[in-house]
MDAnalysis code that builds the backbone (N, CA, C; Angstrom):
import MDAnalysis as mda
import numpy as np

u = mda.Universe.empty(267, n_residues=89, atom_resindex=np.repeat(np.arange(89), 3), trajectory=True)
u.add_TopologyAttr("name", ["N", "CA", "C"] * 89)
u.add_TopologyAttr("resid", np.arange(1, 90))
u.add_TopologyAttr("resname", ["MET", "ILE", "LEU", "LYS", "LYS", "GLY", "GLU", "VAL", "ARG", "GLN", "VAL", "GLY", "ILE", "GLU", "VAL", "ILE", "ASN", "CYS", "LEU", "THR", "GLU", "ASP", "PHE", "VAL", "ILE", "GLU", "ALA", "ALA", "ASP", "TYR", "THR", "ILE", "ILE", "LYS", "GLU", "ILE", "ASN", "ASN", "GLN", "SER", "ILE", "GLU", "VAL", "GLU", "THR", "GLY", "ILE", "PRO", "ILE", "ILE", "ASP", "LYS", "HIS", "LYS", "ILE", "LEU", "VAL", "MET", "PHE", "ASP", "ALA", "SER", "GLU", "LYS", "GLY", "THR", "PHE", "TYR", "VAL", "TRP", "LEU", "LYS", "TYR", "HIS", "ILE", "GLY", "PRO", "GLU", "ILE", "TYR", "LYS", "ALA", "LYS", "ILE", "LEU", "VAL", "GLU", "VAL", "VAL"])
u.atoms.positions = np.array([
    [0.846, -1.154, 0.000],
    [0.000, 0.000, 0.000],
    [0.902, 1.231, 0.000],
    [0.581, 2.207, -0.835],
    [1.356, 3.436, -0.916],
    [0.494, 4.588, -0.415],
    [1.036, 5.338, 0.558],
    [0.347, 6.502, 1.109],
    [1.203, 7.737, 0.892],
    [0.550, 8.882, 0.815],
    [1.264, 10.144, 0.726],
    [1.458, 10.690, 2.138],
    [2.599, 11.332, 2.345],
    [2.889, 11.914, 3.647],
    [1.756, 12.866, 4.040],
    [1.292, 12.730, 5.282],
    [0.204, 13.570, 5.773],
    [-1.159, 12.902, 5.760],
    [-1.288, 11.774, 5.050],
    [-2.568, 11.054, 5.027],
    [-2.764, 10.262, 6.321],
    [-4.011, 10.084, 6.689],
    [-4.395, 9.172, 7.766],
    [-5.416, 8.239, 7.151],
    [-5.078, 6.941, 7.060],
    [-5.922, 5.987, 6.342],
    [-6.084, 4.702, 7.134],
    [-7.176, 3.996, 6.841],
    [-7.373, 2.667, 7.414],
    [-6.531, 1.665, 6.648],
    [-5.797, 0.859, 7.387],
    [-4.988, -0.221, 6.817],
    [-5.437, -1.489, 7.516],
    [-5.665, -2.555, 6.735],
    [-6.093, -3.780, 7.391],
    [-6.311, -4.935, 6.442],
    [-6.949, -5.968, 6.983],
    [-7.215, -7.180, 6.232],
    [-8.664, -7.613, 6.435],
    [-9.128, -8.439, 5.530],
    [-10.406, -9.128, 5.703],
    [-10.110, -10.617, 5.716],
    [-10.547, -11.286, 6.765],
    [-10.290, -12.711, 6.932],
    [-11.431, -13.479, 6.274],
    [-11.073, -14.428, 5.415],
    [-12.064, -15.221, 4.686],
    [-11.862, -16.694, 5.016],
    [-12.949, -17.379, 5.304],
    [-12.913, -18.801, 5.605],
    [-13.251, -19.557, 4.315],
    [-12.325, -20.338, 3.824],
    [-12.531, -21.086, 2.577],
    [-13.583, -22.188, 2.715],
    [-13.875, -22.593, 3.941],
    [-14.867, -23.645, 4.171],
    [-16.275, -23.089, 4.338],
    [-16.420, -21.788, 4.214],
    [-17.691, -21.073, 4.383],
    [-18.357, -21.331, 5.725],
    [-17.554, -21.661, 6.735],
    [-18.073, -21.812, 8.094],
    [-17.995, -20.455, 8.790],
    [-18.953, -20.185, 9.665],
    [-18.942, -18.922, 10.386],
    [-17.844, -18.943, 11.442],
    [-17.247, -17.784, 11.724],
    [-16.208, -17.671, 12.738],
    [-16.238, -16.268, 13.330],
    [-15.593, -16.135, 14.472],
    [-15.524, -14.853, 15.165],
    [-14.061, -14.541, 15.461],
    [-13.638, -13.332, 15.115],
    [-12.312, -12.866, 15.513],
    [-12.462, -12.369, 16.943],
    [-11.904, -13.116, 17.873],
    [-12.130, -12.854, 19.295],
    [-11.269, -11.723, 19.849],
    [-10.051, -11.606, 19.368],
    [-9.138, -10.574, 19.857],
    [-8.074, -10.322, 18.801],
    [-7.467, -9.136, 18.866],
    [-6.398, -8.798, 17.922],
    [-5.524, -7.704, 18.527],
    [-4.294, -7.636, 18.040],
    [-3.422, -6.515, 18.374],
    [-2.540, -6.230, 17.164],
    [-1.893, -5.066, 17.188],
    [-1.037, -4.704, 16.060],
    [0.246, -4.058, 16.555],
    [1.255, -4.122, 15.686],
    [2.528, -3.435, 15.888],
    [2.917, -2.813, 14.557],
    [3.315, -1.545, 14.596],
    [3.820, -0.880, 13.394],
    [5.333, -0.761, 13.539],
    [6.033, -1.280, 12.528],
    [7.494, -1.309, 12.503],
    [7.977, -0.431, 11.353],
    [8.989, 0.413, 11.617],
    [9.607, 1.199, 10.546],
    [10.964, 0.593, 10.236],
    [11.237, 0.434, 8.941],
    [12.522, -0.097, 8.487],
    [13.443, 1.072, 8.142],
    [14.602, 1.154, 8.833],
    [15.602, 2.178, 8.553],
    [16.962, 1.506, 8.466],
    [17.576, 1.570, 7.284],
    [18.916, 0.981, 7.079],
    [18.992, -0.454, 7.578],
    [18.041, -1.272, 7.170],
    [17.958, -2.691, 7.539],
    [17.764, -2.921, 9.036],
    [17.287, -1.917, 9.760],
    [16.961, -2.065, 11.170],
    [15.464, -1.847, 11.352],
    [14.868, -2.616, 12.239],
    [13.437, -2.510, 12.526],
    [13.240, -1.736, 13.821],
    [12.449, -0.658, 13.725],
    [12.162, 0.170, 14.890],
    [10.657, 0.137, 15.141],
    [10.278, -0.264, 16.357],
    [8.855, -0.313, 16.714],
    [8.350, 1.111, 16.902],
    [7.322, 1.473, 16.125],
    [6.780, 2.825, 16.143],
    [5.536, 2.916, 17.021],
    [4.699, 1.891, 16.963],
    [3.408, 1.948, 17.665],
    [2.877, 0.537, 17.884],
    [2.158, 0.354, 18.978],
    [1.427, -0.891, 19.223],
    [0.038, -0.518, 19.715],
    [-0.898, -1.442, 19.555],
    [-2.239, -1.154, 20.046],
    [-3.240, -2.231, 19.695],
    [-4.499, -1.890, 19.901],
    [-5.621, -2.778, 19.624],
    [-6.342, -2.250, 18.389],
    [-6.456, -3.050, 17.325],
    [-7.128, -2.589, 16.112],
    [-8.652, -2.646, 16.247],
    [-9.314, -2.108, 15.264],
    [-10.772, -2.197, 15.163],
    [-11.107, -3.552, 14.546],
    [-12.015, -4.287, 15.173],
    [-12.508, -5.543, 14.606],
    [-13.946, -5.290, 14.160],
    [-14.189, -5.408, 12.858],
    [-15.513, -5.187, 12.278],
    [-15.915, -6.452, 11.519],
    [-16.633, -7.328, 12.193],
    [-17.016, -8.645, 11.663],
    [-15.761, -9.413, 11.287],
    [-15.448, -9.524, 9.991],
    [-14.276, -10.286, 9.547],
    [-13.135, -9.384, 9.098],
    [-13.235, -8.092, 9.384],
    [-12.176, -7.148, 9.034],
    [-11.422, -6.725, 10.288],
    [-10.110, -6.522, 10.114],
    [-9.249, -6.003, 11.173],
    [-8.597, -4.750, 10.599],
    [-8.832, -3.596, 11.254],
    [-8.413, -2.314, 10.707],
    [-7.603, -1.510, 11.714],
    [-6.586, -0.801, 11.195],
    [-5.729, 0.074, 11.987],
    [-5.733, 1.434, 11.306],
    [-5.846, 2.507, 12.078],
    [-5.700, 3.850, 11.528],
    [-4.201, 4.160, 11.456],
    [-3.709, 4.351, 10.229],
    [-2.282, 4.576, 10.002],
    [-2.058, 6.051, 9.714],
    [-1.215, 6.696, 10.520],
    [-0.885, 8.114, 10.361],
    [0.435, 8.215, 9.604],
    [0.365, 8.604, 8.345],
    [1.555, 8.689, 7.500],
    [2.231, 10.044, 7.700],
    [2.745, 10.264, 8.895],
    [3.320, 11.563, 9.224],
    [4.790, 11.698, 8.796],
    [5.422, 10.582, 8.466],
    [6.801, 10.655, 7.985],
    [7.023, 9.646, 6.862],
    [7.928, 9.993, 5.955],
    [8.224, 9.124, 4.821],
    [9.008, 7.905, 5.272],
    [8.839, 6.805, 4.520],
    [9.611, 5.616, 4.818],
    [8.854, 4.342, 4.514],
    [9.487, 3.224, 4.877],
    [8.918, 1.895, 4.706],
    [8.466, 1.382, 6.063],
    [7.204, 0.977, 6.144],
    [6.619, 0.501, 7.391],
    [5.980, -0.873, 7.167],
    [5.891, -1.638, 8.234],
    [5.143, -2.893, 8.226],
    [4.137, -2.844, 9.365],
    [2.889, -3.172, 9.052],
    [1.858, -3.304, 10.069],
    [1.691, -4.801, 10.306],
    [2.043, -5.255, 11.512],
    [1.893, -6.656, 11.892],
    [0.600, -6.807, 12.675],
    [-0.271, -7.683, 12.218],
    [-1.524, -7.974, 12.903],
    [-1.455, -9.380, 13.478],
    [-1.878, -9.529, 14.721],
    [-1.997, -10.854, 15.344],
    [-3.434, -10.977, 15.814],
    [-4.116, -12.067, 15.407],
    [-5.528, -12.199, 15.759],
    [-5.862, -13.631, 16.131],
    [-6.918, -13.763, 16.948],
    [-7.328, -15.049, 17.508],
    [-8.692, -15.447, 16.955],
    [-8.764, -16.656, 16.435],
    [-10.033, -17.270, 16.028],
    [-10.083, -18.623, 16.734],
    [-10.990, -18.738, 17.696],
    [-11.035, -19.953, 18.509],
    [-9.704, -20.136, 19.218],
    [-9.179, -21.357, 19.248],
    [-7.909, -21.602, 19.938],
    [-6.685, -21.253, 19.085],
    [-6.914, -20.829, 17.840],
    [-5.793, -20.591, 16.927],
    [-5.393, -19.115, 16.905],
    [-4.086, -18.885, 16.673],
    [-3.537, -17.538, 16.555],
    [-2.944, -17.399, 15.159],
    [-3.317, -16.308, 14.482],
    [-2.841, -16.033, 13.126],
    [-2.088, -14.717, 13.119],
    [-1.206, -14.553, 12.112],
    [-0.479, -13.297, 11.935],
    [-0.542, -12.891, 10.470],
    [-0.548, -11.565, 10.271],
    [-0.521, -11.006, 8.915],
    [0.417, -9.799, 8.916],
    [1.059, -9.562, 7.774],
    [1.983, -8.439, 7.630],
    [1.574, -7.620, 6.417],
    [1.457, -6.304, 6.606],
    [1.065, -5.392, 5.528],
    [2.202, -4.392, 5.318],
    [2.667, -4.277, 4.087],
    [3.700, -3.310, 3.728],
    [3.044, -1.959, 3.431],
    [3.566, -0.898, 4.041],
    [3.068, 0.445, 3.800],
    [4.264, 1.333, 3.430],
    [4.212, 1.933, 2.251],
    [5.239, 2.876, 1.805],
    [4.656, 4.281, 1.897],
    [5.340, 5.173, 2.595],
    [4.910, 6.574, 2.691],
    [5.857, 7.392, 1.839],
    [5.291, 8.088, 0.850],
    [6.098, 8.884, -0.089],
    [5.782, 10.364, 0.018],
])
């Protein structure tokens, strides 16, 4: 995802069950990491918005660079992770 500096946008995922069985995302958290010269710097952590099968984070593109939004979410006894690349130009 490419954002312009100064934008504030929703970044997230929609979880889809291939078996068409109903499920509930019980809990989630996120970490935003900035990559600088091959080093990872934790910028922010928190609790995302869970909207049915969507997990959303408000991303403030206040500085240029390469960022990763890491999402960790729970469905039943299982824990899943997702990584979203965000480029701020």
